[in-house]
LOVODO-300364 format. One record per residue (C-alpha): x, y negated, z. Coordinates in steps of 0.1 Angstrom, whole numbers, plus 5000, padded with zeros to 4 digits. Each point is the difference from the previous one (the first is absolute). Layout:
! LOVODO-300364
XYZ;...
//
This chain:
! LOVODO-300364
409248445415;500950364994;500249934962;502349715006;502250215022;500350284974;500849754973;502849855021;501550355006;499850084963;501949674992;502750085025;500450354985;500349854965;502649755012;502050285016;499950214968;501149704980;502949945023;501150364998;499650004962;502349694998;502650165022;499950314979;500549804968;502949825016;501650345010;499750134964;501649694985;502950015025;500550374994;500049944962;502749735004;502150235021;499650294976;501049784971;503149895019;500750365007;499750114964;502349724989;502750115025;499650364988;500449894963;503149805010;501450315017;499250224970;501649774974;503249955021;500550375007;499250094964;502549754985;502750055026;503350144986;500750205031;498150305016;497649895028;499150285024;498049995031;500150265028;497250045026;500350095036;500150374992;503049964977;498050064969;500149794968;497049764999;501049774972;502050074967;500449734973;500750064963;503749925004;500250295026;498550234973;502749894976;502950045024;499150335017;497950164972;496950075021;496649854993;498149825027;497750295002;502950255006;501749775026;497249875023;499450215030;503450184998;502549975030;502449734988;503350125014;499650364988;498649894967;502749754990;503250105018;502450304996;499450285026;503249935018;498749675013;496550125011;500950065037;501649665004;497049834984;497550185022;501849885032;500149644988;496350024990;498850115035;501649695015;498549784973;496550155005;500049915037;501849665000;500149874964;503850005003;502750204983;503549984985;498749924966;497349755009;500849644988;503250124983;501150074965;501650354997;501650204973;498650365002;499750314979;496650094985;498850284977;497949974969;497250234988;502550194978;502150075030;502949774992;501549795028;500749634996;500949695021;497349765011;499949675018;497350005026;498549695017;497650125027;497549775019;497850105029;496449875003;497550075027;496550074988;497250095024;502650055028;501950264979;503449964985;500350034962;503049944977;500349824966;503150114980;501449824970;502250254980;502549924973;502050244979;503649885005;501850274982;501149754974;499249685020;502349945029;499449634998;496550045014;501550095034;501949685003;497149794989;497650155026;502649975028;500549634992;496349935002;499150225030;500449725026;497949764980;497350264994;499750075037;499649635008;497449974972;498050305015;500049845034;498949674986;497150164981;499150205032;499749685020;497949844973;497850325000;499649985038;498849644998;497650094972;498750295021;499449785030;498049764979;498050284986;499250145034;498849665011;497649994971;498850355008;499349905036;497849714987;498050244978;498850265023;497450144977;502650134974;502750085025;500350384994;499949974962;502649724999;502350195024;500050304977;500649794969;502849805016;501750325011;499950144965;501349674985;502849995026;501150354991;500149924963;501749675005;502750175023;500750254972;500249734974;502449785020;502250305009;500350104963;500649654988;502749945026;501850334992;499949994961;503149774997;498949814969;498949644996;496249984999;497649714993;496349974993;498549744976;496449914994;498649994964;501149634998;503650115007;499949845035;502450185023;498050145029;502650225017;503850065000;501850265021;503249895016;502250174974;498249804973;500549685019;503750075005;500450074963;497949724985;499349765029;496649965017;497449884975;496750115017;497249774988;501849894968;499350104964;502650264990;501049874966;500449655013;502050115031;502350254983;500449864964;498749645002;497650084971;496549864993;498750344989;500650375009;503350154987;499850194967;499850375006;499149955037;499350355014;497449865025;498149824972;500050324979;498650205030;497249745004;499150044963;499850384997;500050125037;503150224995;503450015016;502749804981;503849975003;502449744988;503549865006;500949645008;503049785007;499449785031;502149765020;500050035038;502149835027;502850254993;500149944962;498550174970;498850365000;498050264980;496750135015;497650274990;496449905005;497250265004;496549855001;496650175007;496549865005;498249985033;496350065000;497249945024;497450255011;498049924968;502950094978;500749644989;503649884998;500549745027;503849985001;503350164988;502750175020;503649944988;502850235011;503549864992;503350195001;503549854995;501650184970;503049764996;502650265007;498350254977;500149754971;503749925007;500850374998;498050044967;501949714985;503350165011;499050324984;499149834967;503349825000;501950335004;497950164972;500949714977;503750045008;499850374992;498449944967;502549734990;502750225014;499250294976;500349764970;503149835014;501750335006;499550124964;501249674985;503149995023;501050354991;500049934963;501849665006;502650175022;500950234971;500649704978;502049825028;502150315005;501149974963;500649635003;501950005033;502050314992;501149864966;500849665015;502150165028;501950204973;500449704977;501549805029;502750265003;501249924965;499649625003;502749795016;499049765028;500249644988;498750074965;496649874990;498850354993;500850105036;498049705013;497050094978;500150365013;500049865036;496949794992;498350314984;500950205031;498549735023;496850004979;499850385002;500549995037;497049765003;497950234979;501150295022;498949815031;496649934984;499550374992;501150095035;497249775014;497550164977;501050355011;499949905037;496249985000;499550264972;498150325009;502350265017;502749775013;501750155031;502349805023;503350175009;499949925038;502550005027;500249845034;501449644995;500549685020;498249724982;502549725010;502650054972;497450074973;498049695009;503049775002;501650144968;496849994980;499149655011;503449854994;500250164966;496649874990;500949655011;503550004985;500649664983;496649865010;499349695020;498250215026;501650175030;499050275025;499749985038;500150355015;498650115034;500850375000;500450165035;502850255007;497550255015;498050034968;498650354995;501350204970;497550074973;499650304975;500449834966;501450024965;502649725003;499949914963;496249974999;499749805032;502849774989;498149944968;496749935019;501849745022;501849854970;496749944982;498449835030;503149785006;500049904963;496349915004;500949795030;502849824981;497749934971;497549845024;502649745010;501449854968;501349705020;501950235024;499450105035;500450285026;498750364999;499550145035;500650375003;499250175033;499450365012;498650165031;499050335015;496350055005;497650285010;496950034978;496750155013;496650034984;498749695017;502549754987;500750134966;497450234984;501850064967;503150165015;500250325020;500949975036;503750005009;503249795001;500849764972;502649734990;498349684989;502049794976;498749644994;501149774971;498849645002;500549734975;499449625002;498249984966;496649854992;498150325009;497650224981;496449894992;497450215017;498550124967;503450154991;500850175033;498150324991;501650024965;503849955008;500650385001;498050074968;502150134970;501049724976;498449725021;502349695001;499849635001;503649954988;500749904964;502950254998;498650275023;499050354989;497650065030;501450335012;502549895027;497549995029;498150304986;503350205000;500749895036;496450105010;500450344984;503450075015;498849925036;496850214995;502150304989;502049965032;496750035020;500249635010;498149694989;500449644990;497949715012;500149634991;499149685017;500049664983;498949645008;500049744972;502849765007;501550225028;501650294981;499450374997;501050295022;500350374988;500050275027;501450344992;499250295023;502250314997;499850325022;502850045024;502350304998;500450235031;503850004998;502749824981;502150204976;503749944994;500949814969;501450204971;503850054999;501549834970;503350175003;499050294977;499049794970;501550114967;502149774979;498149944968;503349914982;500950374997;499350184967;498350345000;500350324982;497650274990;496850054979;496849805005;496650084986;497549704996;496350074996;497849704990;497249964975;501049644992;502549974972;501549675011;500450125035;501850324988;502349794977;501249765027;500250285026;502250214977;502349704993;500449915037;500650365011;502650054973;501649685012;500250155035;502150284986;497550284997;499050224971;496349934994;497050164982;496349925000;496650164999;496649844992;497950185026;500250255029;499550314980;502949914976;502249915030;499250335018;500950204968;503249814995;501150045036;499450384999;502050044967;502949795014;500150205032;499950334981;502949884977;502249925030;500049634991;497349895025;498949645006;501349855032;497149765004;496549964985;498249674999;496250054997;497449744991;497150045025;497149934976;499750144964;496549924987;500150254971;502150285017;501550155031;501249745025;502750005026;497950135029;499250324981;503450034983;501950005033;498050305012;501050214970;503649885002;500250125036;498750344989;502950014975;502649855023;499249955037;503149775002;499049774972;501049645004;497149794987;499449635002;496449874997;499449684980;496849804996;498649664992;497750055030;502749915026;497450045028;498950354990;500050245030;502550234982;502449714996;499649915037;500450365012;502050164971;501750275022;496750155010;499450084963;503450164993;501949704986;503449895011;499649634991;497649744987;500449734973;497349734998;499549834966;501149754989;503750085009;503349874986;503450154997;501349975036;496850155015;500150304976;503750065007;499649985037;497250255001;501950244977;503149985021;498050065032;498350314986;503350144985;501949895031;502349764982;501550264976;502749814980;500650034963;503349974981;498449794972;501649664999;497849695001;499749814967;500149675019;
//
C-alpha cells in the first residue's frame, strides 16, 4: 500500500512539473513574438528618422535632448553624440531667448501644455559655428511613463518660406489623424489587456513588453504624423500595406492594391522604380516621377528604403514622396531665361551690324527723296525702299529688345491709350476688330511706352492671325494684388493685369510650352520672334506673361505689369524744335564704319553744318583738341558707342570732358537698348541717336543739342 501511495505522489509531481514546463515554453514563445514585433517597430523608427529630410529632436522631462537624427546633424552641425544630454533650449537658441524658453518649459514639464505645443512656429536658432538662422518648428507632446516629453520636427526655412504655408494647411488634418490613431491604439490596448488577463502566468512579462511596444509605437506615430511628406509601405510583392493621409490625399487610397497596377495600370513594376532597386541591393534610392492625381498632373520626388525584420531580412519598403511640381516649373522658367540670354547675345551682335547697314540705306534714301519729285517713278521706288528699310528696322528692334543688356526707359504711364492705339494699329485694314473693357480707375504702370506698345502689338497680330476668317479680339484690364500664395513667379505687390483673348482655334497642348521660345512658329510667313520679344519685354519690366488655350475656344494671353506709386504728368510738346530749320556750325562724326560715316557726312552737310569725321575715339579726341586750340572748335561731336578695334564713345567722352567740360556730344549706337543710350545724360552726353536713323531724325537731334541755331546757307531744294 505504501509503495502504491509513493508511486501516486511521484506521478502527481511529474504531472505538475510537465504543466509548469509547458507554461514556461508558452511564455518564451509569446515573449519572442513580442520581442520580434518590438524589433520591427524599432527598425521602422530608425529608417524613417534616418531618411527624413527634416531634423527630428526629442526632449525628455528634464529639458535635455534624448533623440537627434542625421538631418539634425546636417542642419545644426552637431553630431548625435555632441547633442544628446544637452539642455535643448540653451543648446540650440540664442541667449536672448533663454529666459522665455525656461518659463515655457516649466509649464510644459508639469502639464504637457505650452504656447508651442501642437503649433508650427518660425523661430531663431543657432548652429554649431555660432550663426543664427530661421527654423520652422513643429512640436508634439507625448506622455511616457506619466512624464511629459516633446518631439520636435525642425526645418531650415531661411530659403524655404513655402514650408510654413504647407504645414499650416495640413495642421488640422494632422491633429484629426493623431486623434484617430490614438482611438485605434486605445482599442488595441484594451484587447491586449483582455488577453493578458486570460494568461495569468505571463502577466508581468507581457505587461513590460506591451509598455515598451506602446512607447515605441507612440514615438513612431508622432514622428510620422509630424513629418509632412506622403509615406507608404509596400511588401516585397509591391502590395501597398500602409498609406498616411497625405499620401492618400495626393494619390488616393490604394491600401491592399499592387502599386504599379494602382498608379500606372502596368503589368510589371515601373522601370527604375526606387522601391524595387532598394529591394535588390538593400540601399536607399531616389527617383522622380510624373503622376496624375484628382487635381491634375504633378512631379514627385520618391525616396525608397528597405524595411528589415529582426533577422535582417528585407520584408517591405518604405516610400517617402514629396511634391516638387513648383520646383520643376521654376527650373523650366530659369532654363527659358538662360536660352533667351544666349540667343540675345547673338541677336544683339547681328542687329548692331545690320543697323550700320540700315543707317546707310535709310540715310541715303531720305537724301535721295529730297532730290526726287513726287509723282515720278523714281520717287515711288524710293518710297518702297524706305518701307522695306523700316520693316528691317522693326525686325532689328525686336532682336535688340531681348538682346543682352537691353534696358527699358520707364516712366509712369496709363495703359489705356497705349493699349487702344497699339491694338487698333495692329488690326488696321483687317477683318478683325477689338472690344475694349478698360476701367477708368486703372492704376498707372512704370513702363517704356515703345517697348510695351511693341509687346501688345505682337500679341494682337498673333490673335489676328489665329482668326483668318475674322472675329473679335477681347482686350480687358484690371487692378490686382499679387501675393506669394496666388502667384509664386511674381514678387508681392500691386499689378495691372492686361488680358487679350481671341476666338481662334486654340493652341495644341504640345505647343503651349514652346510659344515663347526664339524662332518657334507654326506660321508659313512667321519669323518666330514676335512672342519671344513680348515675353522678353515684359520680363524686363519685372512682370510676366501667361497663356491659356482650349482647342476650338480660342487663346487668352495675360500680361502682368507692376503698378506705379504715382502718375507723372505727360511731357509738354510745346517746346519741340522745328526740324525744318537749317543749322550752322562745325560737326565732328566718329564712326568706324565707312558707309555710316559717308551717309552721316552727306546728311549733316545737307542740314547746313560743316562736317569732319574720325575713325575711332582716339582720333576724335585729338581732332577736337586741335580744333579747340585753333579757335575753330567743333560745336557738336557724334560718337559711335562701340569701336571693336579702337577707343569707343564711352571712353572718348571722358577724355573730351577733361578737355572741354562743356562739350556737346551725341552718342550713337546700333544697340538702341544699350544702358548708355537709355541714360545718356548720366554719362556726359547731351543727346542720343539710335541706329538706323534717317535725315529728319538726325536733323532733329542736332537742332535740339545746338538749340536750333540757324544757318544762312540756302537749301538746294
